[in-house]
C-alpha positions in Angstrom: 96.0 106.9 142.7 98.5 106.4 139.9 99.2 109.4 137.7 99.4 108.5 134.0 101.8 110.1 131.6 100.3 113.4 130.2 102.0 115.2 127.4 100.5 118.7 127.0 102.3 120.2 124.0 102.6 117.5 121.4 101.9 118.1 117.7 98.8 116.5 116.4 100.7 114.4 114.0 102.3 112.7 116.9 98.9 111.8 118.3 97.9 109.5 115.4 98.7 105.9 114.5 100.5 105.3 117.9 100.6 101.9 119.6 100.6 101.1 123.3 104.0 100.2 124.8 103.4 96.9 126.7 106.7 97.6 128.7 105.5 100.9 130.0 106.3 101.3 133.8 103.3 101.6 136.0 104.3 104.9 137.8 104.5 108.0 135.5 105.1 111.6 136.2 103.0 114.6 135.0 105.1 116.5 132.5 105.9 120.1 133.5 105.1 123.2 131.5 108.8 123.6 130.8 109.0 120.0 129.5 106.0 120.8 127.3 107.7 123.8 125.9 110.9 121.9 125.1 108.9 119.0 123.6 107.0 121.4 121.4 110.2 123.0 120.1 111.7 119.6 119.5 108.7 118.5 117.5 108.8 121.7 115.4 112.5 120.9 114.5 111.6 117.3 113.6 108.5 118.0 111.7 109.4 115.5 109.0 110.6 112.8 111.4 108.5 109.7 112.2 106.2 110.4 115.2 107.6 109.0 118.5 105.8 106.2 120.2 103.3 107.6 122.8 101.5 105.4 125.3 97.7 105.2 125.1 97.6 106.9 128.5 98.1 110.2 126.6 94.8 109.8 124.8 92.0 111.4 126.7 89.5 108.6 126.5 92.0 106.1 127.9 92.2 107.9 131.2 88.6 106.8 132.0 88.0 104.0 134.4 85.7 101.9 132.2 85.0 99.4 134.9 83.7 102.0 137.3 81.9 104.2 134.7 80.8 101.7 131.9 78.1 104.0 130.3 80.2 107.2 130.1 81.0 108.5 126.6 83.6 111.2 126.0 82.5 113.1 122.9 84.0 115.7 120.6 82.0 118.0 118.4 83.4 118.7 114.9 82.6 119.7 111.3 81.3 116.7 109.4 82.9 117.8 106.1 86.3 118.2 107.8 85.9 114.8 109.4 85.1 113.2 106.1 88.1 114.9 104.5 90.3 114.2 107.6 91.3 117.8 107.5 94.3 118.6 109.7 94.1 114.9 110.8 90.8 115.6 112.6 89.5 112.0 112.0 92.6 110.5 113.5 92.7 112.8 116.5 89.0 112.2 117.2 89.4 108.5 117.0 92.3 108.6 119.3 90.8 110.8 122.0 87.0 110.3 122.0 84.4 107.6 122.2 81.8 109.5 120.2 81.5 112.5 117.9 78.7 115.0 117.1 78.3 117.1 114.0 78.0 120.9 114.6 75.6 121.5 111.7 75.4 118.7 109.2 72.6 116.8 110.9 70.3 119.8 111.4 67.1 120.4 109.5 68.5 123.4 107.5 71.5 121.3 106.3 69.4 118.4 105.0 66.2 120.0 103.8 66.2 122.6 101.1 63.9 125.5 100.4 61.5 123.3 98.5 61.3 120.7 101.2 63.5 118.1 99.4 65.6 115.9 101.7 69.3 115.3 101.1 71.2 113.0 103.5 74.2 112.2 101.4 76.7 113.9 103.8 75.0 112.3 106.8 75.4 108.8 105.3 79.1 109.4 104.5 79.6 110.8 108.0 78.1 107.6 109.5 80.2 105.4 107.3 83.4 107.1 108.2 82.7 107.3 111.9 81.9 103.6 112.0 85.2 102.8 110.2 87.1 105.0 112.7 85.5 103.1 115.6 83.4 106.1 116.8 79.7 106.3 117.6 77.7 109.4 116.6 75.5 111.5 118.8 72.6 113.0 116.8 72.2 116.8 116.9 69.3 117.7 116.4 65.8 116.5 115.3 63.7 119.5 116.3 64.8 123.1 116.7 63.5 126.6 115.9 66.8 127.8 114.3 68.4 126.7 111.0 65.1 125.7 109.5 63.4 126.4 106.1 60.7 128.8 107.1 59.7 129.7 103.6 58.8 126.1 102.8 57.1 125.5 106.2 55.1 128.6 106.0 54.1 127.7 102.5 52.7 124.4 103.7 50.3 126.4 105.9 49.2 129.0 103.3 46.0 127.3 102.7 44.1 125.0 100.4 44.0 126.3 96.8 40.9 125.5 94.8 40.2 126.6 91.2 36.8 127.7 89.8 35.6 129.4 86.7 33.4 132.4 86.0 30.8 131.8 83.4 31.9 134.5 81.0 34.0 134.7 77.8 37.4 136.4 78.0 39.9 137.0 75.2 43.6 136.3 75.7 46.6 135.9 73.5 47.7 132.3 72.6 51.2 131.4 71.4 51.6 127.9 69.9 55.2 127.0 70.6 55.7 123.6 69.1 58.5 121.5 70.5 60.6 122.7 73.4 63.8 124.4 72.3 67.4 123.9 73.6 68.0 127.6 74.4 66.0 130.2 76.3 65.6 132.4 73.2 64.3 129.7 70.9 60.6 130.8 71.6 59.7 134.5 72.1 56.6 136.6 72.3 57.5 140.1 71.2 55.6 143.3 72.2 56.4 146.7 70.7 55.6 149.4 73.2 53.3 152.3 72.3 55.8 154.7 73.9 59.5 154.4 74.4 60.8 154.1 78.0 63.2 156.8 79.1 66.7 155.8 80.2 67.1 156.0 84.0 63.5 155.8 84.9 61.7 152.9 86.8 59.0 150.8 85.1 56.8 147.8 86.0 55.6 145.1 83.7 52.7 143.0 84.9 51.1 140.1 83.0 49.0 137.0 83.6 50.3 133.8 82.2 49.3 130.2 82.0 50.7 127.3 79.9 49.8 123.8 78.8 53.0 122.5 80.4 54.8 123.9 83.4 57.9 126.0 82.4 59.7 129.3 82.8 59.3 132.7 81.2 61.9 135.5 81.4 61.7 139.2 80.2 64.2 140.9 78.0 63.6 144.6 77.4 65.5 145.9 74.3 66.1 149.0 72.2 65.5 148.3 68.5 66.7 151.7 67.4 70.2 151.2 68.8 71.4 147.9 67.4 69.0 145.9 69.6 70.7 146.7 72.9 69.6 144.1 75.4 71.2 141.4 77.6 73.9 141.0 75.0 75.1 144.5 75.3 78.1 145.8 77.3 78.1 145.8 81.1 76.2 149.1 81.2 73.5 147.8 79.0 72.7 144.4 80.5 69.0 144.1 81.3 67.9 140.5 81.7 65.0 140.1 84.0 64.9 136.7 85.7 62.5 133.9 84.8 59.3 133.1 86.6 57.7 129.7 87.0 54.6 129.4 84.7 52.1 126.7 85.5 48.9 125.3 84.0 46.9 127.8 86.1 46.6 131.5 85.6 48.8 133.6 87.7 49.9 137.2 87.7 53.6 138.0 87.4 55.4 141.3 87.7 58.9 142.7 86.9 60.1 146.1 88.2 63.3 147.5 86.7 65.3 150.7 85.9 65.7 151.4 82.2 69.4 151.3 81.5 68.7 152.5 77.9 65.7 153.7 75.9 63.4 150.7 75.6 60.8 150.3 72.9 60.3 146.5 72.9 59.6 143.7 75.4 60.6 140.1 74.6 59.0 137.4 76.7 61.4 134.5 76.5 60.4 130.8 77.1 62.5 128.8 74.6 62.7 125.7 76.7 58.9 125.3 76.9 56.8 123.4 74.5 53.0 123.3 73.9 51.1 126.6 74.4 51.4 129.7 76.5 48.6 132.2 77.1 48.9 136.0 77.9 46.3 138.3 79.4 46.0 141.6 81.3 49.4 143.1 80.3 50.2 146.4 81.8 53.4 148.5 81.4 53.6 151.6 83.6 56.1 154.1 85.0 56.3 155.4 88.5 53.6 157.9 87.6 51.2 155.2 86.3 51.6 156.3 82.7 50.8 153.5 80.4 53.1 152.1 77.7 50.8 149.3 76.4 47.5 149.2 74.6 44.9 146.4 74.4 46.5 144.5 77.2 43.3 142.6 78.0 43.0 141.6 74.3 39.3 142.5 74.2 40.0 144.2 70.9 41.1 142.1 68.0 44.1 144.3 67.1 47.3 142.5 68.0 49.5 144.2 65.5 51.9 145.3 68.3 52.7 141.7 68.9 55.1 139.4 67.1 57.0 136.2 67.7 60.3 134.5 67.2 60.5 130.7 66.9 56.8 130.1 67.6 54.5 128.2 65.3 51.8 130.8 65.5 50.0 133.3 67.8 46.4 134.5 67.8 43.5 135.9 69.8 41.9 133.1 71.8 38.5 133.1 73.4 38.3 131.4 76.7 35.0 129.9 77.5 35.6 130.4 81.2 38.0 132.6 83.3 39.8 130.6 85.9 39.9 132.0 89.5 42.1 130.6 92.3 40.7 130.7 95.8 42.9 130.1 98.8 41.0 128.8 101.9 43.0 129.5 105.0 43.9 126.4 107.1 42.4 126.1 110.5 44.7 125.9 113.5 44.1 122.2 113.7 44.9 121.8 110.0 48.1 123.8 110.4 49.1 121.6 113.4 48.4 118.4 111.4 50.4 119.7 108.4 53.4 120.5 110.5 53.2 117.2 112.3 53.4 115.5 108.9 56.4 117.7 107.9 58.2 116.9 111.1 57.5 113.2 110.9 58.6 113.2 107.2 61.9 114.8 108.2 62.6 112.6 111.2 61.7 109.5 109.2 64.3 110.5 106.5 67.0 111.1 109.1 66.3 107.8 110.9 66.4 106.0 107.6 69.7 107.6 106.6 71.4 106.8 109.9 69.9 103.3 109.8 70.1 102.6 113.6 73.8 103.6 113.9 73.0 106.8 115.7 71.4 105.7 118.9 71.2 109.0 121.0 69.7 112.3 119.9 68.9 115.8 120.9 65.2 115.2 120.1 64.4 118.8 120.8 67.0 121.5 121.1 66.7 124.8 123.0 62.9 124.5 123.7 62.7 127.0 126.5 63.0 130.8 126.4 64.4 132.8 129.3 61.1 134.4 130.4 57.7 133.6 131.9 55.4 135.7 129.8 52.1 134.2 130.8 52.9 134.2 134.6 52.3 130.5 135.1 55.6 130.1 137.0 57.4 128.3 134.1 59.6 129.8 131.4 57.7 129.8 128.1 58.7 127.8 125.1 60.6 129.7 122.5 58.4 131.9 120.4 58.4 135.0 118.2 57.5 137.4 121.0 60.2 136.6 123.5 62.7 136.6 120.7 61.7 140.0 119.5 60.8 138.9 115.9 58.3 141.5 114.6 57.5 139.7 111.4 57.3 135.9 111.8 56.8 135.5 108.0 60.3 137.0 107.3 62.1 133.9 106.2 65.6 135.4 105.9 66.6 134.5 109.5 66.0 130.8 109.0 63.9 130.8 112.2 60.7 128.8 112.5 58.9 128.2 115.7 57.1 124.9 115.3 55.7 125.0 118.8 53.7 128.2 118.0 51.6 126.3 115.5 51.8 122.8 117.0 51.3 123.7 120.6 53.7 123.4 123.5 52.9 119.8 124.3 52.4 118.4 120.8 55.7 119.9 119.6 57.8 117.7 122.0 55.4 114.8 121.9 55.4 114.6 118.1 59.2 114.8 117.8 59.6 112.0 120.4 56.9 109.8 118.8 58.4 110.2 115.3 61.9 109.4 116.5 60.8 106.2 118.3 58.5 105.2 115.5 61.2 105.4 112.7 64.3 104.4 114.6 65.8 101.4 112.8 67.5 99.7 115.8 66.3 98.1 118.9 63.8 100.3 120.7 65.6 100.0 124.0 68.8 101.3 122.5 67.3 104.7 121.5 68.0 107.5 123.9 66.3 110.9 123.5 67.5 114.0 125.2 66.2 117.6 125.6 69.1 119.9 125.2 69.3 123.6 126.4 71.5 126.4 127.4 71.8 128.5 130.5 70.9 125.6 132.8 73.8 126.6 135.0 72.6 130.2 135.2 73.5 132.3 138.2 71.2 135.3 137.7 68.0 133.2 138.2 69.4 130.5 140.5 69.2 127.8 137.8 65.6 129.0 137.1 65.6 127.7 133.5 66.6 124.2 134.5 63.9 124.1 137.2 61.4 125.1 134.5 62.7 122.5 132.1 62.3 119.8 134.6 58.7 120.8 135.2 58.1 120.9 131.4 59.4 117.4 131.1 56.9 116.3 133.6 54.1 117.9 131.5 55.4 116.4 128.3 55.5 112.9 129.9 52.1 113.3 131.6 50.4 111.5 128.6 52.0 108.3 129.8 53.4 107.6 126.3 56.1 110.3 125.8 59.4 109.3 127.3 62.4 111.6 127.5 65.6 109.7 128.5 67.9 112.5 129.4 68.8 116.1 129.8 71.7 117.8 128.0 73.2 121.0 129.4 75.1 123.1 126.8 77.5 125.1 129.1 79.0 127.6 126.7 80.6 129.2 129.8 83.2 131.8 130.8 86.1 131.5 133.3 86.2 134.8 135.3 89.2 136.6 136.7 87.0 137.8 139.5 87.1 135.3 142.3 83.5 136.0 143.6 82.0 135.7 140.1 83.9 132.5 139.4 82.8 131.0 142.8 79.2 131.9 142.0 79.4 130.1 138.7 80.9 127.0 140.2 78.3 126.8 142.9 75.5 127.0 140.3 77.1 124.2 138.2 77.0 122.0 141.3 73.3 122.9 141.8 72.6 122.2 138.2 74.2 118.7 138.3 72.3 118.0 141.5 69.0 119.0 140.0 69.6 117.0 136.9 70.7 113.9 138.8 67.6 114.1 141.0 65.4 113.6 138.0 66.7 110.1 137.6 67.3 110.7 133.9 70.5 110.5 131.9 72.7 113.5 132.4 74.9 114.8 129.5 77.1 117.9 129.4 76.4 118.4 125.7 78.3 121.5 124.4 81.0 122.4 126.8 83.4 125.2 125.8 85.0 128.1 127.7 86.2 131.6 127.3 88.0 133.9 129.7 87.0 137.3 131.0 89.1 139.8 133.0 87.6 142.4 135.2 85.0 142.6 137.9 81.9 142.9 135.7 80.1 139.8 134.7 78.7 141.3 131.5 81.1 144.0 130.5 84.5 142.6 131.3 87.3 142.0 128.8 86.9 138.8 126.8 90.4 137.5 125.9 91.8 135.8 122.9 94.2 132.9 123.2 97.3 135.0 122.6 96.3 137.4 125.3 96.1 134.8 128.1 98.9 134.5 130.6 100.2 131.1 131.7 98.3 131.6 135.0 95.0 132.3 133.1 95.5 129.2 130.9 95.9 127.2 134.1 92.8 128.8 135.7 90.8 127.6 132.7 92.3 124.1 133.0 91.4 124.0 136.7 87.8 125.0 135.8 87.5 122.2 133.2 88.9 119.8 135.9 86.3 121.1 138.4 83.4 120.5 136.0 84.5 117.0 135.1 85.2 116.1 138.6 81.9 117.3 139.9 80.0 115.5 137.1 81.4 112.2 138.3 81.0 113.1 142.0 77.3 114.1 141.7 75.8 112.1 138.8 75.4 108.4 139.6 77.2 106.0 137.2 73.9 104.7 135.8 72.9 108.2 134.8 76.2 109.3 133.2 75.7 109.5 129.5 78.8 111.6 129.0 80.6 114.9 128.4 81.0 116.6 125.0 83.8 119.1 124.3 82.1 121.4 121.8 85.2 123.2 120.4 88.2 121.0 119.9 90.4 123.8 118.8 90.5 127.5 119.5 88.3 129.7 117.3 89.8 131.6 114.4 89.6 135.4 114.0 89.6 138.1 116.6 87.5 138.2 119.8 84.1 139.5 118.9 84.4 139.1 115.1 81.1 138.2 113.5 80.7 135.0 111.4 82.1 132.4 113.8 81.3 130.6 117.0 83.0 132.6 119.8 85.5 134.0 117.3 89.0 134.4 118.5 88.2 133.0 122.0 90.3 130.3 123.7 87.5 127.8 123.5 89.4 124.7 122.4 91.6 122.2 124.2 94.0 122.3 121.2 95.3 125.4 119.4 94.1 125.9 115.9 94.9 123.1 113.5 95.5 120.7 116.4 99.1 122.0 116.5 99.5 121.9 120.3 97.6 120.6 123.3 96.7 123.4 125.7 96.6 123.5 129.5 92.9 122.8 129.1 93.7 119.4 127.6 95.8 118.7 130.7 92.9 119.7 132.9 90.6 117.2 131.2 93.2 114.5 131.4 93.9 115.0 135.0 90.3 115.0 136.0 89.5 111.8 133.9 92.5 110.0 135.3 91.7 110.8 138.9 88.0 109.9 139.1 
């Protein structure tokens, strides 16, 4: 078979805007490492020179036999924002080397839905526009996942139904007539003079019930009237501005806890941008020992001489005919499931509308399975709080929300699939939906996770309606110095591809990247950074990439070959093991950082693609 020209150390700028040479000889040599080194040095010296003409054979996607493998897509994962900005020429490089691109984070739930449930697909739309202009398709990642969610919003949807009722009794409160809304926060203030002065350095809590005729915001400013009104306008040691709370037309209790940075003898409730009326009731001001600093907080007595106002039309004791009580009725499990089905459908409809049929293939559910069989049914369980060691599922800081816990193991997948097919804007037959997961090539359980996933797919599809088109295997793998460990990994990759092919479904290597580990211990060996690798270790990684690509084409029938996605185009920044980045410092790319040089891994890909 002919070997096409493969340059392995060419600056990224030399990879863009090049045209095919129609006079190129048919027989080409593979450039040696020494040639690569010299070429790289020459390009560095001629940084400002026009790029040389390079034949299309040097672009990875052009090494694929499209007649033999017509469905196959070669994909690169990237940052959508960088692609839109064409940072480091990434758009040009992607267009030259790949058929398709996938966004690392930009098309995930947490990137498009905010904490209030509002949808924003502006970046997604621009990403689609720019990809189309660059001649690239987009693979969608991902419609349903447990990570990078908005758990506060989703849990809030399931808090329960709120109903309001009234007790048949009279109750005094304090009414402030505000008039028109002001331009500044301080334009309307309710002022309360404390019965005792707060001591500097001690902790205090202010609690009050509020309601308003129009929704708005109320903040709290404690001050010291005896020392030139020290408050939020004081120096850095004296600032004490307590953030605003959202006041609604229903009674609700609010609380501020703070440390007195100075002696405090007055509280100012600040709501200058509100208009209409605001009502106060059940004010308490206490220290850590429950000592009280407020009198007549329930306003049952008519004396309100401790109160004053700034910018308000008037204030007065007001007698409510009825006291409002809010009752929360917990949702049943069925109601929670239906609520989340609506939320998932709403999100997927928004994404399908934003992409407008341009994105035709999706990870419909990402990382559905855990790595354990907790219920003993012979299948790995779906991801849940227990097997991820989350003690408090209501803790929203992690961004984790397990839809399947509330929706059920079957409805979770079936709802996502049904919503995607319902709202897709293109031809129904063009839409391809994948389940995507990691550790499907696992050696320690003999591909046990994949075997469970295949059985789960059978369960999901047993309704006769749900159809899953393909399986994606992530393959965030390691190349091992130890020969036995490496051989074991390769054998299980072959088993994985055979199992996936046997399903008859589309097969996609969805997130391929690779690190390197020295030593004889699978778990505790030395992970290496790019600069630590020897030339031989670089070549071993290149050979591993070549092995994977070759086996994919050998084992997976052409009609099932959706494609391969290189997850990290360039090496990761930072040092090995640094927090804050995906595989920080590891040699996970096929280019060095900034697309400065092609690595041996690039050559491994190119050789494999050109020889199939």
